[in-house]
N, C-alpha and C positions, 0 to 999 in steps of 0.2 A: 472412526474417521478413516476415509479412504486415502490412499497415497496418490496424490495428483501433482505431477511435476508441471511447471510452467516452461514451455519450450518456445523460444523466440528465434526466428531464422530469417536473416536478410531483410529485416523490417526497414521500410523507408517511407518518408513523407516529406513533400515539398509544399510550401505555401507561397505561391507566386514565385519570386526569385530566391526565396529563402529555403534552403535545404535543412529542414528542422531535424530530420533523422535520416541517417545514411547507413544502410547495411548493418543494422544492429542485430547481433546474434548472441544469445546466452541462454543458460538453463538455470532455473531456480528449483532446487530439489525438495521433495516432500520430506518433512521432518527437520527442515533447516530454515534459518532466517537469512535471507539474502539482502544485503544492503545495495541500494541503487543510488549512486551519488554523482554529483557534478554541480557545476556553477549554475546560477540562474541563466536560463536560456540555452542550457546544454542539450535539451531534448528529453529530459526525464518525464515531464508531465505528458508530453505528446505521446511518448512511448507507452506510458501507463494507460492513457485514454484509448490507444489502439488495441491494447490488450483486451479491454472490456467492451469493445465495439462502439465507443463514443466518437471515435475518429477513424475514418476508413484509410487504411494504408495504401500507398501507391503501388507497393509491391512487398513481397515477403509474407510471413505468416506468424501468428501468435496463437498458441494452443495450450489448452489445459488438459493434461492427460491424453494428448493426441487429438483433441476436439476444439475447434474454434469456439469462442464464447457464444456466438450467434447460434451455434448448433447444439449447445448443451441442452439436455433434456430438462434439467433443473438448474437454471443459471444461478439463482440466489442460494441454492443449496450446495452449490459447488464453489462459487466465488463470492466473497464479501469484499466490497471495495469502498475505501474512504478517499475520494479524490476531491471533494468539494463540500465544505461545511455550510454553504449558503442555501441549501435546498429546502430546509424546513420552514414552513409558514410561521411567521412571527406570532400570529394570534392563537396558534394551537399550543396545547400543553405538550410536554414530552411524551406522556403516556398516550395522548390522543394521536400524536404523530406516529408513534410506534404501532398503535392499533391499526391505523390506516395502512401503513406499509405491510403489516402482517397480513391483513385481508387481501391486499393487492397481490402479495406473493404466495397466497394460499397456505400460510403458516398457522399453526395452532395458536389460538389466543393466549394460551398459557405461556407461550414463548416470550411474550412481551414482558411479563414479570421476571422471567429468567434473565433476559438481557439487561434489564434495569439493574438487577442485582449484580450481574457480571461486571458491569461498567461503573458501578458505584453511583448510579443516578437516583437512588431512593430519595434523598432529601429534596430533589428538584423535579420529581416525576410529574407533579401537578402544577408546576409553575408555567407561565406563558414563556414561550421561547424567545420573545422579544427582549426579555430581561436577562437572558443567559449571557455569561461571559464567553470569551473565545474558547476557554478550556472546557466549559460545560457543553458548548456546541460540538467540540471534538468528541467528547464522551457520547453525546447523542448520535453523532455520525457513526461512531464505531458500534454502538448498540443497534442501529439500523442495519449495518452491514452484517451483524451477527444473527439477525432474525432467522435466517435459513439454516443456521448451524453449519456453516460452510467448511469445506476442506482447505480452502485457500483464502488468504487475506492479501489484498493489494492496497497498500497504504501510502499516501502521498503526504509527507510532512505531518504525521499524526500527533506529534508532540507540540505543535505550535499552540501557544496560549496556555499550556499546562504549567501549573506551579511545580516546584521540585518534588513534592509528594506525588503529584499526578504523573510526572515523568517516570518516577521509580515504579509506580503502579503499572504504567504502560509497558515498561521494560519487562517486568515480571510476567505480565499477561502474555506478551508476545512470546517470551521464552517458553512458558508453559504450553501455549498453543502449538508451537513447533515440536516440543518434546512429546506431545501427545500424537504426533504424526502429521500435523498440519504443515502447510506450505506458507511461508510469509515472504513477500517481496515488499520492501520498505524503502521509501525515499526520504532522506533527511539531510539537513545541513548541519545538524548537531553531531559532529564526527566523534567526539569523545564519548558521548552517550551511546551512539550507534555501535561503536567498537565493543562495548560491553555485552552486546546481545547477538551480533552476527556470527554466522558460520562461514560466510563468504561474501564477497563484494564484487560489484560491477561498477566501474568508473566510466562515465560517458562525458565527452567533451566535444562541443560543436557538432553534436549529432552522431558522433562515432564512439565506439567502445575503445578506450585507451588501454584498459587493463581489467582482467577478471581473475579471481583466484580464491583459494580457500583461506580460512583463518590462519592456518599454519604458514601459507605462502605470504599472507599479510604480515605476519610477525617477522618473516625474513626481510621484508621491505622496511622494517623499523616501525611498524604500526600504521594505523589508518591515516592519521594526519600527515605523517612523513611521506607516505606513498602518494597521498592526494596532492600535496603541494609540489612534490617533485614532478609527478607525471602531468599534472594539470598545467604546470609552467611549460613543460616540453610541448604539450598540445597547443598552447597559445602561440608558441614560436614556430610551429610546423607550418 
């Protein structure tokens, strides 16, 4: 696995009169899990969509190892993103969906079986997606993101719909991915769970970065929840 940092500098986006993201700057290091937190509407999803080219920034840059997503030679082999779990056609089976995406991405057919095993989808591989629970759809979305054996994972609320066993599985998977040299940028509202896996955190509020720091600096702030509620309140009053 190659070491690929995510580097965001001065990223900004406005929708009409709403400034969704303003001068967002941070780095997510290879070999680490970086938490990306904030309230609903804080600008997290817009930032993540700009990272992978789904939304064009008004200004600023977002790069993977010094290269914007649109210029990556092998995008799905560099970045695996889980931003939306609604993209799978309900009449397809999980294995059919994965085979289609593997073909589109130019990935070896054998990779389909590998990601099914990695994400624990074996019992559901031949079921129609229309019958999937939210948690099963989350696993399928992650399996799709892993088809290219990427160096980077960008995850937006990946634990939504997972049961307690699924959340524990996801935590261990993310930690192992980072420990193997991968880069993980993860957005989540489940702060207590996120605190168990992150090496660093970026807090965004009303489109602006309020705080960023390492796990050690987070401990000095009294932990993730204490830091979040203290600084998010300050941000609301600013």
